[in-house]
RODO-619550 format. One line per 5 residues: number of its first residue (from 1); their letters; for each residue x, y, z of N, C-alpha, C. Coordinates in Angstrom, 3 decimals, always signed. Layout:
BEGIN
NUM = a = X:Y:Z:X:Y:Z:X:Y:Z ~ ...
! end
This chain:
BEGIN
1 = mdnts = +201.802:+333.482:+161.807:+202.067:+334.665:+160.778:+203.277:+335.548:+161.213 ~ +204.154:+335.730:+160.137:+205.002:+336.607:+159.760:+205.144:+338.277:+159.972 ~ +205.645:+339.222:+160.759:+205.444:+340.340:+161.296:+205.173:+340.610:+160.272 ~ +205.464:+341.393:+158.965:+205.898:+341.801:+157.745:+204.528:+341.921:+156.524 ~ +203.813:+340.857:+157.190:+203.256:+339.960:+156.204:+202.036:+340.837:+156.533
6 = iitqv = +201.613:+341.553:+157.929:+200.162:+342.221:+157.291:+200.158:+343.594:+156.622 ~ +201.753:+343.694:+156.143:+202.130:+344.982:+155.657:+202.985:+344.970:+154.680 ~ +201.693:+345.424:+153.539:+202.211:+345.349:+152.147:+203.103:+346.844:+151.804 ~ +204.203:+346.565:+151.777:+205.434:+347.641:+151.153:+206.299:+347.309:+150.247 ~ +206.246:+348.185:+150.177:+208.357:+347.866:+149.617:+209.020:+347.858:+149.757
11 = anpkd = +210.763:+348.145:+149.394:+211.810:+347.571:+150.094:+211.913:+349.004:+149.929 ~ +213.009:+349.365:+151.174:+213.983:+350.958:+151.394:+214.968:+350.922:+151.166 ~ +214.713:+351.397:+150.099:+216.643:+351.489:+149.000:+217.510:+351.562:+150.656 ~ +217.563:+352.301:+152.141:+218.942:+352.071:+152.779:+218.903:+350.347:+152.673 ~ +217.569:+350.122:+152.804:+217.705:+348.649:+153.774:+218.583:+347.681:+151.935
16 = eelis = +218.052:+348.141:+150.722:+218.156:+346.972:+149.794:+220.091:+347.321:+150.120 ~ +220.779:+348.380:+150.223:+221.999:+348.620:+150.541:+222.609:+348.088:+150.572 ~ +221.830:+347.383:+152.303:+222.852:+346.981:+153.957:+222.270:+345.509:+153.200 ~ +221.350:+344.962:+152.297:+221.441:+343.470:+152.006:+222.430:+342.904:+151.131 ~ +222.486:+344.230:+150.104:+223.578:+343.608:+148.805:+224.940:+343.303:+149.119
21 = ssqek = +225.736:+343.917:+150.173:+226.583:+344.443:+151.132:+226.657:+342.913:+151.210 ~ +226.203:+342.656:+152.321:+226.034:+341.317:+153.288:+225.984:+340.300:+152.587 ~ +225.284:+340.546:+151.380:+225.287:+339.623:+149.913:+226.933:+339.337:+149.631 ~ +227.222:+340.599:+148.984:+228.896:+340.259:+148.898:+229.107:+339.964:+149.617 ~ +229.637:+340.126:+150.764:+230.730:+339.494:+151.969:+230.947:+337.743:+151.577
26 = vsqsn = +229.484:+337.145:+152.221:+228.928:+335.821:+152.062:+229.674:+335.420:+150.807 ~ +229.442:+335.575:+149.149:+229.890:+335.626:+148.379:+231.724:+335.273:+148.144 ~ +231.567:+336.051:+148.396:+233.921:+336.693:+149.098:+233.989:+335.613:+150.032 ~ +233.441:+335.122:+151.045:+233.336:+334.335:+152.325:+233.762:+333.063:+151.480 ~ +233.400:+332.230:+150.960:+232.649:+330.735:+150.165:+232.832:+331.074:+148.586
31 = sslkk = +233.807:+331.090:+148.016:+234.199:+331.668:+147.112:+233.894:+329.143:+146.304 ~ +234.370:+328.176:+146.954:+233.598:+327.599:+146.308:+232.432:+326.840:+146.134 ~ +231.372:+327.623:+147.111:+230.319:+327.498:+147.112:+229.648:+328.413:+146.697 ~ +229.956:+328.948:+145.607:+229.535:+330.292:+144.715:+227.721:+330.453:+144.765 ~ +227.210:+329.219:+143.802:+226.530:+329.606:+142.896:+225.719:+328.788:+143.784
36 = hrnrs = +226.063:+327.882:+144.442:+224.441:+327.344:+144.898:+224.057:+328.241:+146.031 ~ +225.390:+328.998:+147.114:+225.236:+329.715:+147.714:+223.911:+330.638:+147.825 ~ +224.574:+331.950:+146.503:+224.251:+333.287:+145.850:+222.752:+333.020:+145.486 ~ +221.827:+332.369:+145.139:+220.461:+331.993:+145.035:+220.026:+331.323:+146.686 ~ +220.491:+330.474:+147.112:+220.317:+330.609:+148.512:+219.750:+331.880:+150.023
41 = ifthi = +220.807:+332.728:+149.510:+220.981:+333.634:+149.825:+219.324:+334.912:+149.599 ~ +219.546:+334.826:+148.285:+218.796:+335.780:+147.408:+217.147:+334.799:+147.472 ~ +217.704:+333.905:+147.544:+215.730:+333.378:+148.197:+215.409:+334.067:+149.160 ~ +216.811:+333.738:+149.794:+215.911:+333.631:+151.059:+215.339:+335.079:+151.576 ~ +216.537:+336.008:+151.674:+215.933:+337.727:+151.473:+215.491:+338.088:+151.029
46 = fccfr = +214.646:+337.482:+150.169:+214.079:+338.742:+149.422:+212.382:+337.792:+149.043 ~ +211.965:+336.956:+150.063:+211.085:+336.294:+149.535:+209.441:+336.756:+149.988 ~ +209.566:+337.898:+151.040:+208.602:+338.535:+151.324:+208.796:+340.015:+150.810 ~ +209.703:+340.122:+150.065:+209.043:+341.346:+148.856:+208.803:+340.846:+147.411 ~ +207.954:+342.127:+147.258:+206.741:+341.648:+146.389:+207.213:+342.407:+145.564
51 = nynve = +207.294:+341.467:+143.391:+207.921:+342.026:+142.645:+206.831:+343.328:+141.934 ~ +207.106:+343.876:+141.888:+206.694:+345.214:+141.249:+207.467:+345.619:+140.090 ~ +207.882:+344.483:+139.205:+207.711:+344.495:+138.209:+206.904:+343.882:+137.263 ~ +206.240:+343.811:+137.181:+205.239:+343.055:+136.760:+204.747:+343.446:+135.023 ~ +204.058:+341.783:+134.693:+204.256:+342.267:+133.171:+203.081:+342.304:+133.264
56 = ppspi = +202.543:+342.981:+132.498:+200.561:+343.105:+132.493:+200.350:+342.206:+131.740 ~ +199.122:+341.472:+131.880:+197.813:+340.342:+131.141:+198.044:+341.274:+129.785 ~ +198.200:+339.319:+129.341:+197.017:+339.758:+127.258:+195.502:+340.875:+127.111 ~ +196.096:+341.814:+126.628:+195.245:+343.386:+125.836:+194.225:+342.005:+125.679 ~ +192.529:+342.520:+126.562:+191.382:+342.141:+125.773:+190.099:+343.273:+125.326
61 = skpcg = +189.142:+343.057:+125.214:+188.447:+343.365:+124.818:+187.640:+344.319:+126.301 ~ +187.870:+345.720:+126.326:+187.175:+346.863:+127.269:+185.991:+347.122:+127.709 ~ +185.212:+346.192:+128.625:+183.984:+346.035:+128.396:+183.194:+348.468:+128.842 ~ +181.998:+348.779:+127.733:+181.917:+349.553:+128.243:+180.731:+350.117:+129.193 ~ +181.624:+351.239:+130.143:+181.259:+351.784:+130.719:+181.510:+351.365:+132.113
66 = lpapa = +180.229:+351.762:+133.243:+180.286:+350.873:+134.144:+179.268:+349.314:+134.230 ~ +180.053:+347.703:+134.688:+179.409:+346.967:+134.264:+178.573:+346.661:+135.093 ~ +177.224:+346.263:+134.768:+176.140:+345.447:+136.665:+177.322:+344.618:+137.025 ~ +176.211:+344.536:+138.113:+176.526:+343.165:+138.979:+176.792:+341.789:+137.987 ~ +177.362:+340.827:+138.264:+176.909:+339.423:+137.340:+175.598:+338.241:+137.322
71 = eengp = +175.241:+338.544:+138.973:+174.360:+337.645:+138.826:+173.039:+338.441:+138.749 ~ +172.473:+339.939:+138.382:+171.755:+340.237:+138.130:+171.659:+340.132:+136.473 ~ +172.522:+340.673:+135.914:+171.947:+341.324:+134.518:+172.816:+340.069:+133.813 ~ +174.037:+338.914:+134.328:+175.280:+338.642:+133.141:+176.302:+339.022:+132.758 ~ +176.860:+338.528:+132.249:+178.038:+339.072:+132.109:+178.097:+340.806:+130.989
76 = apkcd = +179.435:+341.586:+131.401:+179.325:+342.388:+130.426:+179.482:+342.813:+129.085 ~ +178.625:+344.178:+128.023:+178.894:+344.040:+127.249:+179.872:+343.828:+127.279 ~ +180.637:+343.920:+125.939:+181.896:+344.420:+125.625:+182.023:+345.545:+124.096 ~ +183.119:+346.643:+124.125:+183.215:+347.422:+122.270:+184.345:+346.324:+121.577 ~ +183.935:+347.148:+120.696:+184.669:+346.390:+119.471:+186.442:+347.370:+119.613
81 = qvevf = +187.192:+346.792:+119.026:+188.039:+347.267:+119.118:+188.741:+348.299:+120.116 ~ +188.433:+347.906:+121.226:+189.284:+349.252:+122.535:+190.274:+347.726:+122.625 ~ +190.919:+348.063:+123.192:+192.166:+347.108:+124.300:+192.444:+347.774:+125.180 ~ +192.619:+346.490:+126.573:+193.228:+347.385:+127.913:+194.022:+346.042:+128.143 ~ +194.163:+346.179:+129.703:+194.109:+344.923:+130.140:+193.622:+344.114:+131.173
86 = pvpss = +193.089:+343.229:+131.268:+192.142:+342.416:+131.322:+191.612:+342.467:+132.515 ~ +190.496:+342.415:+133.097:+190.578:+342.639:+134.340:+189.051:+341.670:+134.510 ~ +188.839:+340.942:+136.266:+188.739:+340.324:+136.535:+186.958:+340.172:+136.411 ~ +186.002:+339.365:+135.658:+184.813:+339.382:+135.428:+183.614:+340.279:+136.281 ~ +183.001:+340.817:+136.135:+182.144:+341.950:+137.109:+181.994:+341.242:+138.569
91 = pakyl = +182.181:+341.811:+140.092:+181.101:+340.957:+140.938:+179.994:+341.021:+140.495 ~ +179.468:+339.794:+142.212:+178.372:+340.032:+142.416:+178.025:+340.801:+142.700 ~ +178.891:+341.801:+144.329:+178.822:+342.594:+144.231:+179.812:+343.599:+144.650 ~ +179.077:+345.212:+144.218:+180.150:+346.010:+144.351:+180.870:+346.094:+145.511 ~ +182.544:+346.797:+145.318:+183.160:+346.614:+146.390:+182.873:+348.279:+147.714
96 = lpevs = +182.485:+349.385:+146.780:+182.045:+349.948:+147.501:+180.002:+350.536:+147.371 ~ +179.509:+351.238:+148.616:+177.801:+351.371:+149.096:+177.483:+352.632:+147.962 ~ +176.355:+352.868:+148.052:+176.681:+353.573:+146.721:+176.728:+355.551:+147.291 ~ +177.005:+355.850:+145.949:+177.126:+357.433:+146.183:+176.137:+358.615:+147.619 ~ +176.883:+358.289:+147.979:+176.387:+360.186:+149.501:+175.533:+360.694:+148.756
101 = vsdcg = +174.575:+361.682:+148.997:+174.138:+362.476:+149.222:+174.949:+363.243:+149.135 ~ +176.351:+363.809:+149.759:+177.336:+364.925:+149.853:+177.997:+364.563:+148.199 ~ +178.824:+362.849:+148.271:+179.334:+363.079:+147.293:+179.091:+363.549:+145.688 ~ +177.811:+363.640:+145.293:+176.850:+363.213:+144.635:+177.614:+364.185:+142.991 ~ +178.522:+363.830:+142.018:+178.643:+364.406:+140.932:+180.465:+364.896:+141.466
106 = kncvv = +181.123:+364.009:+142.547:+182.330:+364.404:+142.451:+183.007:+363.062:+141.744 ~ +183.804:+362.980:+141.472:+184.901:+362.179:+141.205:+185.512:+361.368:+142.075 ~ +186.403:+360.200:+141.890:+186.216:+359.285:+142.953:+187.828:+359.188:+143.581 ~ +188.473:+359.458:+144.478:+189.654:+358.848:+144.434:+190.068:+357.832:+145.485 ~ +190.720:+356.640:+144.267:+191.877:+355.701:+145.836:+192.636:+356.251:+146.057
111 = idlde = +193.126:+356.190:+147.514:+194.319:+356.728:+147.841:+194.844:+355.597:+149.180 ~ +196.337:+354.962:+148.135:+196.943:+353.838:+149.127:+197.629:+354.207:+150.950 ~ +197.883:+353.828:+151.205:+198.001:+354.613:+152.418:+199.895:+353.546:+153.253 ~ +200.779:+353.001:+153.150:+201.686:+352.654:+153.070:+202.672:+353.232:+152.142 ~ +203.574:+354.014:+152.294:+205.104:+354.261:+151.557:+204.288:+355.391:+150.732
116 = tlvhs = +202.647:+355.790:+150.929:+202.426:+357.337:+150.113:+202.107:+357.931:+151.119 ~ +200.961:+357.748:+151.885:+201.120:+358.020:+153.202:+202.055:+358.219:+154.583 ~ +201.449:+357.191:+154.989:+202.968:+356.584:+155.724:+203.647:+356.092:+155.344 ~ +204.801:+355.781:+156.080:+205.438:+354.820:+156.207:+205.476:+353.448:+158.097 ~ +205.189:+352.412:+158.010:+205.500:+351.661:+158.750:+206.364:+350.721:+159.569
121 = sfkpi = +206.967:+351.107:+160.383:+208.157:+350.033:+160.954:+207.300:+348.784:+162.335 ~ +208.121:+347.878:+162.049:+208.017:+347.056:+163.521:+209.284:+347.025:+164.231 ~ +210.238:+348.268:+163.751:+211.698:+348.599:+164.891:+210.706:+349.969:+164.751 ~ +211.691:+350.536:+166.865:+211.075:+351.446:+167.293:+211.631:+352.540:+166.131 ~ +210.709:+353.541:+166.349:+210.967:+354.923:+165.747:+211.033:+355.684:+166.618
126 = nnadf = +212.197:+357.369:+166.432:+212.107:+358.318:+167.646:+210.946:+359.013:+167.838 ~ +210.826:+359.174:+166.335:+209.593:+360.545:+165.985:+209.083:+360.067:+165.771 ~ +208.256:+358.402:+165.744:+207.269:+358.021:+165.103:+206.165:+359.160:+165.529 ~ +205.184:+359.025:+164.980:+203.228:+360.025:+164.608:+202.580:+359.377:+165.577 ~ +202.519:+358.394:+165.035:+202.126:+357.267:+166.042:+202.229:+355.327:+166.122
131 = ivpve = +202.314:+354.842:+167.608:+202.322:+353.491:+167.811:+201.310:+352.510:+167.915 ~ +201.581:+352.000:+166.638:+200.068:+350.731:+166.916:+200.033:+349.752:+167.616 ~ +199.420:+348.939:+168.369:+199.513:+347.960:+168.771:+198.673:+346.862:+168.073 ~ +198.687:+345.705:+167.905:+198.793:+344.863:+166.578:+198.939:+343.625:+167.358 ~ +197.733:+342.508:+166.998:+198.059:+341.042:+167.761:+198.397:+340.161:+165.952
136 = idgti = +199.403:+339.325:+167.011:+199.456:+338.226:+166.053:+200.024:+336.998:+166.035 ~ +199.200:+335.913:+166.091:+199.537:+335.022:+166.678:+199.252:+334.847:+168.588 ~ +197.875:+336.028:+168.553:+198.167:+335.537:+170.252:+198.867:+337.107:+171.001 ~ +200.500:+337.386:+169.871:+201.695:+338.407:+171.237:+201.069:+339.282:+170.414 ~ +201.234:+340.589:+171.301:+200.449:+341.976:+170.577:+202.066:+342.456:+170.027
141 = hqvfv = +202.037:+343.396:+168.943:+203.344:+344.515:+168.596:+203.096:+345.413:+168.118 ~ +203.789:+346.030:+169.041:+204.037:+347.750:+168.662:+204.718:+348.336:+167.004 ~ +203.702:+348.811:+166.140:+204.136:+349.297:+164.746:+204.184:+350.935:+165.340 ~ +205.194:+350.750:+164.561:+205.544:+352.264:+164.297:+206.089:+353.513:+163.411 ~ +204.706:+354.177:+163.566:+204.536:+354.566:+162.376:+204.810:+356.370:+161.363
146 = lkrph = +205.048:+356.495:+161.061:+205.319:+357.559:+160.560:+204.394:+358.719:+159.058 ~ +204.155:+359.688:+159.432:+203.337:+360.642:+158.583:+203.965:+361.055:+157.738 ~ +204.199:+360.696:+155.929:+204.203:+361.696:+154.737:+203.572:+363.469:+155.642 ~ +205.312:+364.367:+155.055:+205.058:+365.544:+155.248:+203.537:+365.898:+154.469 ~ +203.459:+366.932:+154.923:+201.504:+367.264:+154.309:+200.487:+366.584:+154.069
151 = vdefl = +200.953:+366.000:+154.887:+199.486:+363.961:+154.501:+198.657:+365.001:+155.314 ~ +198.888:+365.577:+156.197:+196.947:+366.250:+156.951:+196.279:+367.267:+156.160 ~ +197.166:+368.028:+155.101:+196.607:+369.392:+154.436:+196.043:+368.678:+153.037 ~ +196.592:+367.841:+152.603:+196.563:+366.632:+151.659:+195.267:+366.341:+151.647 ~ +194.838:+365.594:+152.816:+193.712:+364.469:+152.908:+192.946:+365.306:+153.228
156 = qkmge = +192.687:+367.316:+154.196:+191.488:+367.523:+153.849:+191.419:+368.113:+153.346 ~ +191.988:+368.931:+152.042:+192.043:+369.024:+150.715:+191.160:+367.597:+149.497 ~ +191.986:+366.533:+149.404:+191.821:+365.809:+148.820:+189.255:+366.103:+149.225 ~ +189.826:+365.909:+151.088:+187.867:+365.305:+151.024:+187.295:+366.484:+151.093 ~ +187.452:+367.310:+150.272:+186.574:+368.830:+149.607:+186.104:+368.759:+148.105
161 = lfecv = +187.685:+367.806:+148.011:+187.623:+367.760:+146.223:+186.921:+366.692:+145.978 ~ +187.099:+364.930:+146.639:+186.146:+364.303:+145.929:+185.897:+363.442:+147.056 ~ +184.939:+362.473:+146.171:+184.665:+360.671:+147.383:+185.529:+360.107:+147.336 ~ +186.416:+360.655:+148.557:+188.326:+359.483:+149.108:+187.947:+357.786:+150.111 ~ +188.558:+356.930:+149.194:+188.443:+355.600:+149.773:+189.472:+355.295:+150.037
166 = lftas = +190.125:+354.842:+150.992:+191.275:+354.191:+151.454:+191.773:+352.534:+151.250 ~ +192.238:+352.579:+150.104:+192.551:+350.799:+149.530:+194.341:+350.667:+149.606 ~ +193.699:+350.112:+151.052:+195.523:+349.078:+150.886:+195.757:+347.534:+150.899 ~ +196.609:+347.199:+150.214:+196.884:+345.905:+150.513:+197.828:+345.435:+152.107 ~ +198.022:+345.725:+152.831:+197.795:+345.629:+154.524:+196.189:+345.357:+155.127
171 = lakya = +196.161:+343.769:+156.217:+195.268:+343.880:+156.301:+194.404:+344.840:+157.519 ~ +193.156:+344.671:+157.946:+192.358:+345.901:+158.498:+193.254:+345.510:+159.936 ~ +193.780:+344.383:+160.734:+194.356:+344.431:+161.775:+195.093:+345.850:+162.031 ~ +195.782:+345.971:+161.697:+196.645:+347.094:+161.097:+196.882:+348.334:+160.529 ~ +195.774:+348.065:+159.593:+195.530:+349.329:+158.358:+194.099:+350.490:+159.415
176 = dpvad = +193.640:+349.242:+160.060:+192.044:+350.759:+159.776:+192.579:+350.970:+161.377 ~ +193.094:+350.968:+162.231:+193.184:+351.891:+163.433:+194.976:+352.371:+162.837 ~ +195.671:+352.878:+162.422:+196.254:+353.827:+161.722:+195.599:+355.021:+161.040 ~ +194.508:+354.777:+160.212:+193.370:+355.428:+159.787:+192.564:+355.633:+160.378 ~ +192.019:+355.411:+161.106:+191.515:+355.624:+162.678:+192.742:+356.831:+163.465
181 = lldrw = +193.523:+356.939:+163.271:+194.288:+358.418:+163.756:+195.063:+359.047:+162.451 ~ +195.475:+358.171:+161.593:+195.900:+359.318:+160.175:+194.187:+360.717:+159.971 ~ +193.406:+360.284:+159.710:+192.285:+360.401:+159.395:+191.249:+361.620:+160.468 ~ +191.687:+362.203:+160.890:+190.635:+362.824:+161.928:+189.758:+363.204:+161.569 ~ +189.594:+363.840:+159.917:+187.915:+364.322:+159.620:+187.184:+363.723:+158.797
186 = gvfra = +187.494:+362.587:+158.899:+186.642:+361.389:+158.139:+186.578:+361.994:+156.561 ~ +187.831:+362.316:+155.964:+188.453:+361.658:+154.582:+187.596:+360.627:+153.734 ~ +187.394:+359.438:+154.129:+187.666:+358.428:+154.069:+186.296:+357.743:+153.885 ~ +185.285:+357.796:+153.042:+184.693:+357.527:+153.432:+184.253:+355.403:+153.067 ~ +184.690:+355.286:+152.976:+185.246:+354.008:+153.053:+186.774:+352.876:+153.201
191 = rlfre = +187.308:+352.214:+153.320:+188.429:+351.906:+153.432:+188.273:+350.297:+152.605 ~ +188.752:+350.142:+152.015:+189.655:+349.319:+152.143:+190.629:+348.083:+152.033 ~ +190.408:+346.821:+152.475:+192.015:+346.081:+152.870:+192.636:+344.621:+152.238 ~ +193.200:+344.188:+152.777:+193.617:+343.087:+151.124:+192.417:+342.226:+150.513 ~ +191.488:+342.398:+151.460:+190.769:+340.115:+150.947:+190.028:+341.779:+150.081
196 = scvfh = +190.111:+343.273:+149.468:+188.977:+343.387:+148.592:+190.014:+343.408:+146.811 ~ +191.640:+343.160:+147.511:+191.939:+343.134:+146.652:+192.389:+341.737:+145.443 ~ +192.867:+341.656:+144.219:+192.538:+340.265:+143.296:+194.266:+340.225:+143.600 ~ +194.209:+338.448:+143.962:+195.647:+338.426:+143.540:+196.277:+337.227:+142.352 ~ +197.272:+338.860:+141.521:+198.022:+338.225:+140.381:+198.946:+338.053:+140.111
201 = rgnyv = +199.691:+336.821:+140.021:+200.745:+337.003:+139.720:+201.640:+336.848:+140.042 ~ +201.421:+336.945:+141.952:+202.348:+337.415:+143.172:+201.808:+338.761:+143.775 ~ +201.168:+339.690:+143.288:+200.893:+340.722:+143.705:+199.335:+341.229:+143.654 ~ +198.913:+341.844:+144.754:+197.254:+342.690:+145.261:+197.433:+343.864:+144.197 ~ +196.476:+343.221:+143.425:+196.089:+344.322:+142.466:+194.740:+345.141:+143.136
206 = kdlgr = +194.339:+346.228:+143.070:+193.252:+346.821:+143.146:+192.356:+347.834:+141.656 ~ +191.562:+346.188:+141.650:+190.571:+346.179:+140.627:+189.910:+347.429:+140.911 ~ +189.467:+348.414:+139.322:+188.668:+349.759:+140.210:+187.580:+349.272:+138.773 ~ +187.068:+348.098:+138.293:+186.471:+348.085:+137.953:+185.198:+347.066:+139.157 ~ +185.571:+346.832:+140.485:+185.235:+345.969:+141.423:+184.327:+347.770:+142.450
211 = lgrql = +184.557:+348.176:+142.305:+184.284:+349.945:+142.583:+182.658:+349.546:+142.953 ~ +182.024:+350.083:+142.076:+181.328:+349.962:+141.344:+180.801:+352.050:+140.883 ~ +182.217:+352.295:+140.410:+181.763:+353.412:+140.224:+182.144:+353.917:+138.861 ~ +182.224:+354.999:+137.818:+182.355:+355.127:+136.148:+184.132:+354.428:+136.406 ~ +184.167:+354.512:+135.851:+185.682:+354.276:+135.886:+186.484:+355.784:+135.412
216 = skvii = +186.130:+356.184:+134.215:+186.093:+357.653:+133.884:+186.169:+358.284:+134.898 ~ +185.959:+358.547:+135.773:+185.761:+359.429:+136.638:+186.119:+359.033:+138.411 ~ +186.781:+357.668:+138.050:+188.467:+357.029:+139.205:+189.668:+357.852:+139.142 ~ +190.096:+357.449:+139.808:+191.434:+358.076:+139.252:+192.613:+357.364:+141.363 ~ +193.228:+356.682:+140.836:+194.396:+355.808:+142.109:+195.689:+356.921:+142.575
221 = vdnsp = +195.806:+356.618:+143.838:+197.141:+357.463:+144.080:+198.397:+356.579:+144.932 ~ +198.434:+355.762:+144.286:+199.313:+354.894:+144.649:+200.638:+355.061:+144.619 ~ +202.249:+354.594:+145.090:+203.455:+354.223:+145.070:+203.719:+352.974:+144.109 ~ +202.717:+352.508:+144.037:+203.347:+350.445:+143.338:+202.008:+350.574:+141.878 ~ +203.231:+350.523:+141.412:+202.863:+350.410:+139.178:+201.883:+348.848:+139.927
226 = asyif = +202.385:+348.298:+140.119:+201.567:+346.686:+140.224:+200.050:+346.830:+141.321 ~ +199.986:+347.798:+141.559:+198.399:+347.895:+141.842:+197.662:+348.298:+141.426 ~ +198.180:+348.778:+140.013:+197.007:+350.222:+139.200:+197.116:+348.980:+137.984 ~ +197.723:+348.272:+137.797:+198.293:+347.675:+136.528:+196.893:+347.442:+136.149 ~ +195.856:+346.953:+136.081:+194.489:+346.452:+135.203:+193.955:+347.653:+134.443
231 = hpena = +194.610:+348.856:+135.344:+194.338:+350.452:+135.351:+195.480:+352.057:+135.350 ~ +195.960:+351.535:+134.660:+197.138:+352.512:+134.456:+196.628:+354.008:+133.956 ~ +195.397:+353.976:+133.597:+195.429:+355.246:+132.543:+194.358:+356.024:+133.758 ~ +194.043:+355.476:+135.060:+193.152:+356.045:+136.409:+194.822:+355.819:+137.043 ~ +195.971:+356.060:+137.128:+196.892:+356.080:+138.096:+196.676:+357.814:+137.866
236 = vpvqs = +197.258:+358.104:+139.477:+198.379:+359.132:+139.383:+199.715:+358.656:+139.972 ~ +200.622:+358.402:+139.754:+201.848:+357.664:+140.621:+202.331:+358.593:+141.403 ~ +202.989:+358.536:+142.825:+204.145:+358.758:+143.206:+205.226:+357.947:+143.985 ~ +205.964:+358.556:+144.484:+207.258:+358.188:+144.798:+207.141:+357.330:+145.800 ~ +207.417:+356.129:+145.953:+207.759:+355.736:+147.760:+208.362:+356.674:+148.543
241 = wfddm = +207.637:+357.147:+149.800:+208.122:+357.660:+150.660:+208.392:+356.684:+152.563 ~ +210.023:+357.515:+153.160:+210.055:+356.349:+153.948:+210.337:+357.503:+155.649 ~ +211.231:+358.203:+155.176:+211.485:+358.702:+155.783:+212.161:+360.511:+155.942 ~ +212.313:+361.425:+154.641:+212.326:+362.490:+154.180:+211.413:+363.491:+154.587 ~ +211.413:+363.606:+155.230:+211.271:+365.146:+155.598:+210.724:+366.522:+155.301
246 = adtel = +211.569:+366.658:+154.059:+211.774:+367.018:+153.599:+210.782:+367.496:+152.193 ~ +210.371:+366.370:+151.652:+209.711:+366.031:+150.945:+208.256:+366.599:+151.029 ~ +208.233:+367.112:+149.284:+206.906:+368.197:+149.041:+205.958:+367.623:+148.402 ~ +205.936:+366.184:+147.914:+205.704:+365.906:+146.825:+203.462:+365.422:+146.818 ~ +203.345:+364.859:+148.360:+201.129:+366.097:+148.334:+201.174:+367.390:+148.232
251 = ldllp = +202.050:+367.647:+149.248:+201.548:+369.471:+148.985:+201.631:+369.685:+147.216 ~ +202.591:+369.259:+146.459:+203.015:+369.898:+144.573:+201.848:+369.211:+143.950 ~ +200.711:+367.731:+144.526:+200.450:+367.042:+143.888:+198.696:+367.661:+143.945 ~ +198.726:+368.418:+144.866:+197.229:+369.540:+145.165:+196.911:+369.898:+143.791 ~ +197.722:+371.224:+142.768:+197.274:+371.740:+142.180:+196.580:+370.696:+140.793
256 = vfegl = +197.265:+369.538:+140.896:+196.417:+368.083:+139.594:+196.028:+368.347:+139.870 ~ +195.739:+367.559:+141.934:+193.738:+367.628:+141.674:+192.722:+368.237:+141.410 ~ +193.348:+369.325:+142.089:+192.238:+370.360:+141.705:+191.428:+369.920:+140.228 ~ +192.506:+370.194:+139.426:+191.871:+370.558:+137.999:+191.548:+369.407:+137.878 ~ +191.592:+368.284:+138.240:+191.269:+366.508:+137.752:+189.471:+366.316:+138.809
261 = sreed = +189.924:+367.098:+139.756:+187.455:+367.100:+140.288:+187.037:+367.821:+139.519 ~ +187.702:+368.379:+138.183:+186.482:+369.415:+137.608:+186.318:+368.592:+135.569 ~ +186.743:+367.379:+136.195:+187.350:+366.121:+134.775:+185.408:+366.313:+134.288 ~ +185.017:+365.294:+133.970:+183.905:+364.489:+133.677:+184.812:+362.965:+133.581 ~ +185.501:+363.101:+132.532:+186.703:+362.073:+132.935:+187.873:+362.199:+132.815
266 = vttml = +188.003:+361.568:+133.172:+189.649:+362.251:+134.078:+190.997:+361.342:+133.833 ~ +190.724:+359.782:+132.748:+191.654:+359.551:+132.584:+191.898:+360.790:+131.093 ~ +190.793:+361.229:+130.356:+191.929:+362.298:+129.113:+192.916:+363.380:+129.912 ~ +192.643:+363.929:+131.167:+193.457:+365.085:+132.177:+195.067:+363.546:+131.752 ~ +194.552:+362.657:+132.545:+195.540:+362.302:+133.454:+196.792:+361.222:+131.334
271 = qslra = +195.992:+360.971:+130.992:+196.055:+361.390:+129.785:+197.373:+362.888:+129.372 ~ +197.307:+363.163:+129.068:+197.559:+364.499:+128.367:+198.066:+364.710:+129.262 ~ +198.302:+365.097:+131.057:+199.491:+364.989:+131.597:+200.871:+364.392:+131.387 ~ +200.168:+363.087:+131.047:+201.948:+361.955:+130.946:+202.943:+362.203:+129.265 ~ +201.873:+362.286:+128.881:+202.290:+362.960:+127.182:+203.507:+363.698:+128.064
276 = r = +203.271:+364.852:+128.628:+203.636:+366.219:+129.081:+205.162:+365.779:+129.057
! end
C-alpha cells in the first residue's frame, strides 16, 4: 500500500509549483518526444491526487425529511418538483447511533480532518504537534501532524454548541490515533472513516443522508467540495490549510456557527450567507 493512500489530502500549492517546474524542464530537454512524454509525466505525477472539480450528478427528486431504513420500510417517499443531486438509496443501517440525551435538540455538525483541522505528512516536520506511528504492510511509518491555528478553541466551542462528528476519507489506522491526540475534550461523539464514504466518480463522498439525522439540522465543514457534492446546501466550506501559522479561519467562523446552532433549518441560514 502506498503511504499517501491512507491519508486523503488535496495537493499543497507549493508542491504543485515544484511539480510544474519539473515538468517544464523535462519537456524542454525532450522536445522530440514532447506529446508522449508530457502525457506520461502528467499521468504518473497526478495519479495519486484526487480530482476535486467534480461535476454533480444529474438532478432527481428529493427525499422527504429523514428516510427510514430500507430494510424496514422500503424505499423512501419522494417529494414532487424539488430537484437536488441524487444520493444513494437509504441504508439498511444508519452511520450514527441514536442521539444521546446530552445532545438532544442540538444540530449536528460533521467535521473533516485533513487540511481542515490538521495537516499531516510522511516527511519530517520540525514543529510537528504530533508524531503518529502507522503500520503499513508490516512496516511502521511516522506521520508528522500539524494542528491548524485555533483548532483547540474551535473544537471546544463546537462541542458546546453541536452534536459533533468527525468524518474523514482517510483510513482509521491513521485518523483514529490523530483524533485521540487532537480531541482531548471528547468533542467527537462519533468518528467515521473512509469505509463510511460513498465512492463516486473517483472521489470519496460523505453522504449526509446516511447519517440518520434530519438533513435540515446537519452541517458539514470541509475543505473539499467533492466531499459534500450530494448536499452542497449543508456545507460550510473552509480553505485548505497546510502550514500558515497566521491562519485565523477557524476562529473567524465561530460567530457563524453560534448562529447556526440556534437554527431549526440550517440550510435556510446557509443559503442566506451564500447569497451575500
